[in-house]
MILUMSE-520027 format. One record per residue: residue in one letter; residue number from 1; z, y, x of N, C-alpha, C, O in turn. Coordinates in pm, whole numbers. Atoms other than C-alpha are relative to their C-alpha. Layout:
N
[r 'A', NUM, [Z, Y, X], [Z, Y, X], [Z, Y, X], [Z, Y, X]]
...
//
This chain:
191
[r 'X', 1, [0, -119, 84], [0, 0, 0], [0, 125, 89], [73, 134, 188]]
[r 'X', 2, [13, -124, -75], [-94, 343, 127], [114, 95, -33], [146, 116, -150]]
[r 'X', 3, [-111, -95, 15], [191, 588, 182], [-57, 137, -38], [-118, 204, 45]]
[r 'X', 4, [53, -127, 48], [99, 893, -29], [83, 120, 46], [44, 234, 25]]
[r 'X', 5, [-82, -112, -47], [379, 1100, 127], [-44, 52, 137], [-2, 159, 180]]
[r 'X', 6, [51, -41, -132], [199, 1117, 463], [-84, 126, -16], [-162, 134, -112]]
[r 'X', 7, [81, -122, 14], [46, 1463, 523], [-147, -28, 32], [-181, -70, 142]]
[r 'X', 8, [144, 22, -19], [-331, 1438, 476], [-77, 108, -71], [-19, 193, -138]]
[r 'X', 9, [87, -97, 67], [-626, 1641, 354], [23, -4, -151], [43, -110, -209]]
[r 'X', 10, [-39, -14, 140], [-567, 1769, 1], [-78, -93, -93], [-20, -146, -188]]
[r 'X', 11, [81, 82, 90], [-856, 1573, -158], [45, -145, -2], [12, -219, -95]]
[r 'X', 12, [-41, 140, -10], [-694, 1246, -49], [149, -21, -28], [202, -128, 1]]
[r 'X', 13, [-146, 5, 17], [-332, 1320, -150], [47, -76, -124], [161, -124, -126]]
[r 'X', 14, [-55, 47, 126], [-313, 1185, -503], [-41, -141, -41], [21, -199, -130]]
[r 'X', 15, [49, 132, 41], [-505, 856, -523], [10, -98, 118], [-39, -68, 227]]
[r 'X', 16, [-15, 95, -110], [-418, 547, -315], [-132, -46, 61], [-140, -67, 182]]
[r 'X', 17, [130, 42, -52], [-785, 443, -282], [-61, 109, 88], [-115, 81, 195]]
[r 'X', 18, [49, -111, -82], [-887, 789, -159], [82, 15, 128], [26, 41, 235]]
[r 'X', 19, [-86, -13, -118], [-588, 800, 76], [-33, -108, 103], [-41, -79, 222]]
[r 'X', 20, [34, 109, -91], [-675, 461, 225], [-135, 25, 67], [-151, 2, 187]]
[r 'X', 21, [132, -33, -54], [-1039, 566, 269], [12, 113, 104], [-44, 105, 213]]
[r 'X', 22, [-24, -113, -91], [-929, 895, 428], [64, -48, 131], [21, -10, 240]]
[r 'X', 23, [-77, 41, -116], [-686, 723, 662], [-77, -93, 94], [-57, -89, 215]]
[r 'X', 24, [67, 102, -80], [-918, 445, 781], [-145, 33, 35], [-195, -12, 138]]
[r 'X', 25, [144, -18, -18], [-1276, 575, 750], [-48, 144, 12], [-127, 176, 101]]
[r 'X', 26, [56, -135, 9], [-1334, 941, 665], [27, 76, 130], [141, 89, 174]]
[r 'X', 27, [-13, -78, -122], [-1399, 1145, 976], [3, -83, 127], [14, -27, 236]]
[r 'X', 28, [6, 85, -118], [-1412, 845, 1209], [-145, 0, 50], [-235, -34, -26]]
[r 'X', 29, [138, -7, -50], [-1718, 890, 1434], [-74, -133, -14], [-34, -235, 42]]
[r 'X', 30, [84, 118, 25], [-1985, 644, 1320], [-126, 13, 84], [-196, 114, 77]]
[r 'X', 31, [119, -5, -86], [-2259, 562, 1569], [-99, -111, -29], [-204, -118, 34]]
[r 'X', 32, [91, 107, 39], [-2418, 258, 1407], [-105, 56, -97], [-71, 111, -202]]
[r 'X', 33, [108, -58, 81], [-2757, 359, 1264], [2, -49, -144], [-9, 31, -237]]
[r 'X', 34, [3, 54, 136], [-2744, 125, 964], [118, 51, -82], [103, 87, -198]]
[r 'X', 35, [-119, -49, 70], [-2390, 228, 873], [-14, 148, -33], [27, 191, -141]]
[r 'X', 36, [25, -143, 28], [-2484, 597, 903], [-93, 14, -120], [-71, 97, -208]]
[r 'X', 37, [97, -6, 110], [-2780, 535, 671], [67, -40, -132], [46, 26, -234]]
[r 'X', 38, [-70, 42, 123], [-2564, 346, 417], [87, 113, -54], [85, 141, -174]]
[r 'X', 39, [-90, -107, 45], [-2312, 629, 405], [-77, 119, -54], [-32, 186, -147]]
[r 'X', 40, [84, -108, 53], [-2590, 885, 356], [-49, -37, -139], [-54, 49, -228]]
[r 'X', 41, [47, 43, 132], [-2723, 680, 64], [112, 13, -103], [90, 60, -214]]
[r 'X', 42, [-113, -10, 93], [-2377, 661, -95], [33, 146, -31], [67, 178, -144]]
[r 'X', 43, [-24, -142, 27], [-2331, 1036, -53], [-106, 55, -94], [-77, 144, -175]]
[r 'X', 44, [104, -41, 95], [-2664, 1081, -233], [33, -43, -142], [9, 32, -236]]
[r 'X', 45, [-39, 46, 134], [-2536, 872, -524], [117, 82, -54], [132, 96, -175]]
[r 'X', 46, [-118, -76, 41], [-2219, 1085, -530], [-38, 136, -59], [41, 195, -133]]
[r 'X', 47, [40, -134, 46], [-2415, 1406, -603], [28, 18, -150], [-21, -58, -234]]
[r 'X', 48, [-35, -31, 138], [-2273, 1556, -921], [118, -80, -55], [159, -60, -169]]
[r 'X', 49, [-111, 86, 43], [-1991, 1300, -939], [113, 10, 102], [102, 83, 201]]
[r 'X', 50, [-111, -1, -95], [-1660, 1239, -765], [-20, -111, 103], [-82, -213, 74]]
[r 'X', 51, [8, 104, -102], [-1635, 1046, -441], [78, -123, -43], [42, -235, -7]]
[r 'X', 52, [-80, 114, 47], [-1370, 828, -606], [-87, -94, -85], [-73, -216, -76]]
[r 'X', 53, [90, 83, 81], [-1636, 707, -852], [-85, -89, 90], [-98, -209, 64]]
[r 'X', 54, [84, 77, -94], [-1861, 599, -564], [85, -103, 74], [44, -218, 91]]
[r 'X', 55, [-87, 89, -76], [-1573, 448, -369], [37, -124, -83], [39, -235, -31]]
[r 'X', 56, [-34, 113, 88], [-1472, 232, -667], [-118, -94, -20], [-99, -213, -47]]
[r 'X', 57, [120, 80, 21], [-1831, 110, -695], [-67, -45, 131], [-173, -107, 128]]
[r 'X', 58, [65, 26, -129], [-1902, 70, -323], [-37, -147, 20], [-147, -177, 66]]
[r 'X', 59, [32, 142, -17], [-1882, -311, -320], [-117, -40, -89], [-202, -119, -47]]
[r 'X', 60, [112, 30, 90], [-2115, -329, -620], [-130, 60, 55], [-236, -2, 45]]
[r 'X', 61, [117, -60, -64], [-2355, -90, -445], [-49, -89, 115], [-169, -113, 128]]
[r 'X', 62, [39, 84, -115], [-2351, -310, -135], [-68, -128, -48], [-165, -173, 13]]
[r 'X', 63, [63, 122, 55], [-2431, -618, -345], [-137, 34, -57], [-235, -37, -32]]
[r 'X', 64, [125, -38, 67], [-2702, -440, -546], [-110, 36, 100], [-227, 7, 77]]
[r 'X', 65, [97, -44, -101], [-2870, -297, -235], [0, -91, 124], [-30, -47, 235]]
[r 'X', 66, [11, 103, -103], [-2845, -619, -29], [63, 42, 132], [0, 32, 238]]
[r 'X', 67, [-74, -39, -119], [-2585, -491, 214], [-54, 125, 67], [-27, 151, 184]]
[r 'X', 68, [64, -120, -54], [-2780, -168, 259], [-78, -33, 128], [-75, 42, 226]]
[r 'X', 69, [91, 37, -108], [-3018, -351, 492], [-130, 75, -26], [-199, 43, -123]]
[r 'X', 70, [119, -82, 28], [-3302, -96, 521], [-128, -82, -18], [-213, -47, -100]]
[r 'X', 71, [122, 81, 13], [-3567, -368, 564], [-6, -65, -138], [-113, -70, -199]]
[r 'X', 72, [-3, 62, 133], [-3458, -545, 244], [-19, 106, -110], [-92, 84, -206]]
[r 'X', 73, [8, -106, 101], [-3418, -220, 48], [-143, 56, -6], [-193, 86, -114]]
[r 'X', 74, [136, -55, -5], [-3761, -96, 163], [-100, -88, -75], [-203, -39, -121]]
[r 'X', 75, [90, 93, 71], [-3921, -405, 6], [23, -1, -151], [-51, -67, -224]]
[r 'X', 76, [-26, -3, 144], [-3773, -332, -336], [-113, 73, -73], [-171, 169, -22]]
[r 'X', 77, [108, -59, 79], [-4022, -250, -607], [46, 36, -140], [166, 41, -167]]
[r 'X', 78, [-32, -41, 137], [-4040, -149, -974], [93, -96, -75], [178, -51, -152]]
[r 'X', 79, [-88, 96, 69], [-3875, -471, -1097], [144, 14, 49], [239, 0, -28]]
[r 'X', 80, [-134, -20, -55], [-3582, -411, -864], [62, 128, -56], [182, 131, -87]]
[r 'X', 81, [-51, -125, 58], [-3549, -53, -992], [53, -27, -140], [162, 18, -176]]
[r 'X', 82, [-44, 31, 137], [-3528, -186, -1350], [127, -84, 2], [217, -62, -79]]
[r 'X', 83, [-120, 83, -12], [-3273, -451, -1244], [121, 87, 36], [229, 71, -20]]
[r 'X', 84, [-110, -87, -41], [-3062, -184, -1073], [42, 95, -111], [160, 127, -125]]
[r 'X', 85, [-33, -88, 112], [-3083, 46, -1375], [84, -72, -106], [153, -7, -185]]
[r 'X', 86, [-78, 79, 96], [-2927, -237, -1578], [134, -46, 58], [212, -111, -12]]
[r 'X', 87, [-122, 46, -68], [-2644, -296, -1328], [115, 97, -29], [115, 209, 23]]
[r 'X', 88, [-110, -90, 34], [-2321, -150, -1473], [96, 26, 116], [181, 114, 107]]
[r 'X', 89, [-89, -17, -114], [-2149, -182, -1134], [-34, 119, 87], [47, 160, 171]]
[r 'X', 90, [42, -112, -84], [-2346, 105, -980], [-27, 123, -87], [-20, 117, -209]]
[r 'X', 91, [40, -122, 71], [-2443, 460, -1072], [-148, -18, -33], [-231, -30, 57]]
[r 'X', 92, [135, 35, 44], [-2758, 406, -1277], [-85, 125, -20], [-104, 172, -132]]
[r 'X', 93, [87, -118, -1], [-2978, 699, -1188], [-133, -41, 62], [-140, -75, 180]]
[r 'X', 94, [132, 40, -51], [-3349, 622, -1155], [-37, 79, 124], [-85, 23, 223]]
[r 'X', 95, [42, -82, -115], [-3408, 915, -920], [79, -36, 126], [23, -36, 235]]
[r 'X', 96, [-81, 35, -117], [-3120, 814, -690], [-33, -140, 51], [-34, -164, 172]]
[r 'X', 97, [40, 136, -40], [-3222, 446, -690], [-134, 6, 72], [-151, -54, 179]]
[r 'X', 98, [132, -11, -62], [-3584, 534, -613], [9, 74, 133], [-63, 41, 228]]
[r 'X', 99, [-19, -72, -127], [-3469, 779, -345], [56, -94, 106], [14, -87, 222]]
[r 'X', 100, [-58, 93, -96], [-3263, 506, -178], [-107, -93, 56], [-110, -120, 176]]
[r 'X', 101, [109, 87, -45], [-3566, 276, -164], [-95, 78, 90], [-134, 29, 196]]
[r 'X', 102, [86, -84, -83], [-3783, 558, -31], [67, 37, 132], [0, 46, 235]]
[r 'X', 103, [-73, -35, -122], [-3513, 651, 219], [8, -117, 97], [13, -98, 218]]
[r 'X', 104, [6, 118, -88], [-3510, 294, 351], [-134, -1, 73], [-141, -32, 191]]
[r 'X', 105, [133, -5, -62], [-3883, 332, 415], [-8, 113, 103], [-69, 96, 208]]
[r 'X', 106, [-2, -111, -96], [-3827, 670, 584], [80, -38, 124], [40, -5, 236]]
[r 'X', 107, [-83, 48, -111], [-3553, 516, 801], [-82, -94, 90], [-81, -80, 212]]
[r 'X', 108, [81, 95, -76], [-3787, 232, 904], [-117, 69, 69], [-157, 29, 178]]
[r 'X', 109, [109, -76, -63], [-4068, 480, 973], [50, 72, 125], [-20, 78, 226]]
[r 'X', 110, [-59, -61, -119], [-3837, 666, 1211], [14, -104, 111], [-21, -80, 226]]
[r 'X', 111, [-20, 108, -96], [-3752, 338, 1379], [-133, -42, 63], [-142, -64, 183]]
[r 'X', 112, [133, 41, -49], [-4121, 245, 1408], [-57, 102, 100], [-135, 66, 188]]
[r 'X', 113, [45, -105, -93], [-4184, 578, 1585], [88, 6, 125], [67, 90, 213]]
[r 'X', 114, [-89, 0, -113], [-3907, 496, 1830], [115, 98, -12], [180, 131, 87]]
[r 'X', 115, [-106, -98, 23], [-3661, 739, 1674], [121, -70, -63], [120, -101, -182]]
[r 'X', 116, [-122, 64, 47], [-3317, 580, 1645], [78, 96, -90], [97, 212, -54]]
[r 'X', 117, [-66, -87, 98], [-3130, 715, 1342], [129, 60, 56], [154, 179, 40]]
[r 'X', 118, [-126, -50, -55], [-2793, 743, 1517], [-26, 104, 110], [41, 208, 114]]
[r 'X', 119, [32, -96, -107], [-2945, 915, 1820], [-49, 132, -59], [-12, 239, -12]]
[r 'X', 120, [50, -119, 70], [-3128, 1157, 1589], [117, 84, -53], [123, 205, -29]]
[r 'X', 121, [-113, -71, 60], [-2805, 1247, 1405], [90, 62, 106], [119, 181, 101]]
[r 'X', 122, [-97, -47, -99], [-2577, 1276, 1706], [-61, 101, 96], [9, 189, 145]]
[r 'X', 123, [65, -100, -85], [-2833, 1467, 1914], [-1, 135, -70], [25, 238, -8]]
[r 'X', 124, [-1, -127, 74], [-2862, 1729, 1640], [138, 64, 1], [150, 187, -2]]
[r 'X', 125, [-138, -50, 1], [-2482, 1760, 1646], [52, 32, 140], [166, 74, 156]]
[r 'X', 126, [-44, -30, -136], [-2468, 1801, 2023], [62, -118, 71], [114, -101, 181]]
[r 'X', 127, [-46, 121, -67], [-2364, 1443, 2102], [145, -38, -21], [184, -150, 12]]
[r 'X', 128, [-143, 27, 20], [-1996, 1467, 2008], [44, 62, -132], [-22, 153, -183]]
[r 'X', 129, [-47, -58, 125], [-1793, 1539, 1694], [20, 152, 10], [73, 203, 109]]
[r 'X', 130, [-19, -145, 10], [-1797, 1904, 1592], [142, 20, -54], [169, -10, -170]]
[r 'X', 131, [-140, -15, 39], [-1428, 1989, 1581], [22, 137, -62], [-12, 240, -4]]
[r 'X', 132, [-26, -124, 74], [-1323, 2249, 1326], [150, 28, 0], [232, -59, 28]]
[r 'X', 133, [-141, -39, 19], [-999, 2438, 1274], [10, 44, -146], [-23, 158, -179]]
[r 'X', 134, [-11, -28, 143], [-933, 2421, 901], [148, -1, -39], [217, -102, -24]]
[r 'X', 135, [-141, -11, 35], [-597, 2544, 778], [27, -39, -145], [128, -103, -175]]
[r 'X', 136, [-17, 27, 143], [-643, 2518, 400], [-134, -48, -56], [-238, -22, 4]]
[r 'X', 137, [126, 50, 56], [-901, 2350, 174], [-108, 107, -18], [-227, 78, -4]]
[r 'X', 138, [98, -108, 19], [-1067, 2688, 107], [-76, 33, 128], [-181, 96, 123]]
[r 'X', 139, [67, -24, -129], [-1157, 2704, 479], [-119, -95, 22], [-202, -71, 109]]
[r 'X', 140, [105, 100, -19], [-1387, 2401, 441], [-123, 42, -81], [-117, 52, -203]]
[r 'X', 141, [121, -44, 70], [-1742, 2511, 359], [-70, -116, -71], [-42, -232, -43]]
[r 'X', 142, [80, 102, 68], [-1981, 2325, 131], [-121, -39, 84], [-174, -150, 71]]
[r 'X', 143, [112, 27, -90], [-2258, 2351, 391], [13, 90, 122], [87, 188, 120]]
[r 'X', 144, [-5, -75, -125], [-2312, 2481, 743], [-142, 9, 57], [-232, -57, 6]]
[r 'X', 145, [132, -1, -64], [-2605, 2571, 967], [-45, -139, 46], [-163, -173, 35]]
[r 'X', 146, [35, 136, -41], [-2591, 2215, 1105], [-48, -82, -119], [-149, -152, -108]]
[r 'X', 147, [43, 80, 116], [-2613, 2061, 757], [-133, 50, -55], [-213, -29, -105]]
[r 'X', 148, [130, -55, 42], [-2900, 2296, 669], [-111, -53, 92], [-216, -96, 43]]
[r 'X', 149, [100, 49, -94], [-3089, 2197, 986], [-22, -151, -16], [-136, -198, -14]]
[r 'X', 150, [9, 145, 15], [-3013, 1826, 940], [-73, -35, -129], [-157, -124, -131]]
[r 'X', 151, [67, 22, 128], [-3120, 1840, 574], [-150, 22, 13], [-231, -59, -34]]
[r 'X', 152, [142, -32, -20], [-3448, 2003, 670], [-70, -108, 82], [-180, -150, 49]]
[r 'X', 153, [58, 102, -87], [-3512, 1749, 946], [-16, -134, -74], [-116, -203, -56]]
[r 'X', 154, [8, 124, 78], [-3438, 1456, 713], [-113, 9, -104], [-189, -86, -121]]
[r 'X', 155, [107, -19, 100], [-3667, 1597, 442], [-137, -8, 67], [-231, -64, 10]]
[r 'X', 156, [127, 7, -73], [-3944, 1638, 702], [-37, -144, 33], [-154, -176, 50]]
[r 'X', 157, [23, 141, -30], [-3905, 1266, 772], [-14, -83, -128], [-23, -205, -122]]
[r 'X', 158, [24, 69, 126], [-3945, 1180, 402], [122, -37, -81], [109, -105, -183]]
[r 'X', 159, [-122, 34, 73], [-3583, 1151, 290], [15, 88, -124], [-29, 203, -127]]
[r 'X', 160, [-31, -72, 124], [-3473, 1254, -61], [151, -8, -26], [219, -93, 30]]
[r 'X', 161, [-144, -11, 29], [-3128, 1347, -200], [78, 25, 128], [182, -36, 153]]
[r 'X', 162, [-64, -36, -127], [-3039, 1498, 136], [7, 152, 15], [-24, 207, 120]]
[r 'X', 163, [-19, -143, -7], [-2972, 1859, 50], [115, 33, 94], [191, -56, 132]]
[r 'X', 164, [-101, -38, -99], [-2740, 2057, 280], [145, -28, -42], [230, -51, 44]]
[r 'X', 165, [-137, 30, 45], [-2429, 2001, 64], [28, -151, 13], [134, -190, 62]]
[r 'X', 166, [-14, 145, -16], [-2482, 1622, 50], [11, -34, 148], [97, -113, 189]]
[r 'X', 167, [0, 29, -143], [-2558, 1619, 420], [133, 43, 63], [184, -28, 151]]
[r 'X', 168, [-127, -40, -60], [-2241, 1816, 501], [111, -98, -35], [193, -132, 51]]
[r 'X', 169, [-101, 99, 38], [-2025, 1573, 303], [-16, -127, 84], [83, -188, 125]]
[r 'X', 170, [30, 119, -81], [-2196, 1289, 493], [42, 22, 146], [99, -68, 208]]
[r 'X', 171, [-41, -29, -139], [-2140, 1457, 832], [152, -6, 14], [204, -53, 116]]
[r 'X', 172, [-146, 9, -2], [-1770, 1489, 746], [44, -146, -7], [129, -190, 70]]
[r 'X', 173, [-40, 139, 21], [-1745, 1129, 624], [-23, -86, 123], [55, -176, 151]]
[r 'X', 174, [37, 83, -116], [-1912, 989, 936], [56, 52, 131], [22, 1, 238]]
[r 'X', 175, [-66, -50, -120], [-1706, 1192, 1182], [-89, 82, 92], [-50, 115, 203]]
[r 'X', 176, [85, -89, -79], [-2001, 1396, 1307], [66, 137, 3], [57, 209, 102]]
[r 'X', 177, [-80, -122, 11], [-1789, 1689, 1189], [143, -43, -30], [166, -123, -120]]
[r 'X', 178, [-142, 27, 25], [-1409, 1672, 1207], [56, 116, -81], [88, 222, -28]]
[r 'X', 179, [-51, -103, 90], [-1291, 1869, 906], [138, -35, -56], [177, 17, -161]]
[r 'X', 180, [-137, 25, 44], [-942, 1723, 874], [78, 131, 12], [66, 202, 112]]
[r 'X', 181, [-83, -121, -4], [-702, 2006, 790], [100, -10, 115], [141, -120, 153]]
[r 'X', 182, [-96, -4, -110], [-468, 2114, 1069], [132, -68, -36], [202, -119, 51]]
[r 'X', 183, [-126, 60, 45], [-176, 1985, 860], [-13, -151, -21], [88, -217, -47]]
[r 'X', 184, [26, 141, 23], [-334, 1638, 827], [37, -83, 123], [10, -42, 236]]
[r 'X', 185, [-37, 86, -112], [-200, 1355, 1040], [-122, -50, 78], [-109, -91, 193]]
[r 'X', 186, [123, 46, -66], [-563, 1261, 1124], [-74, 113, 71], [-180, 89, 129]]
[r 'X', 187, [68, -115, -59], [-652, 1609, 1251], [-37, -30, 145], [48, -64, 227]]
[r 'X', 188, [55, 18, -134], [-873, 1575, 1559], [38, -137, 59], [82, -149, 173]]
[r 'X', 189, [-15, 138, -48], [-838, 1198, 1582], [142, -54, -1], [167, -159, 59]]
[r 'X', 190, [-138, 49, 4], [-465, 1163, 1511], [12, -139, -59], [-70, -177, -143]]
[r 'X', 191, [-19, 138, 47], [-336, 811, 1445], [140, -21, -52], [173, -131, -96]]
//
């Protein structure tokens, strides 16, 4: 059971599932290309909804999208879209499902050109986590110049549902940006 009395970022203070995610995953630097891609897809599904909704459905998403294996997802077609639209375990949005399939193809196209997804992401960020000094939740922006540039670069490579706000949430989640509040026990890699 997650200790909710531990000082953490405000968004993760009230729900044990969010707290556990915050404590173990959010903001931990991710360098695996496939895992980075999976998290970007989940952040795309979160658009307009709460992260808790996505987190509760994450296992169902992983099953529905074959472990977020880009090669398997890229082979999905119209019948798969219809099957996914009927799956109550996931967020049933045709545009988000179709974007995920298209994004798998964009990911593979990058790979085919010799462009590793993780290297692409981390190079744009300067190679190391961008450490912020955030005192209160209001200090955390919805987007930054980095998320705007990353969004533009992803769109140029054929990605969809990668606007600068989604991309910033993803950069935070994957530890490319360290936005833990100064009062959080995880601030700048705390354990």
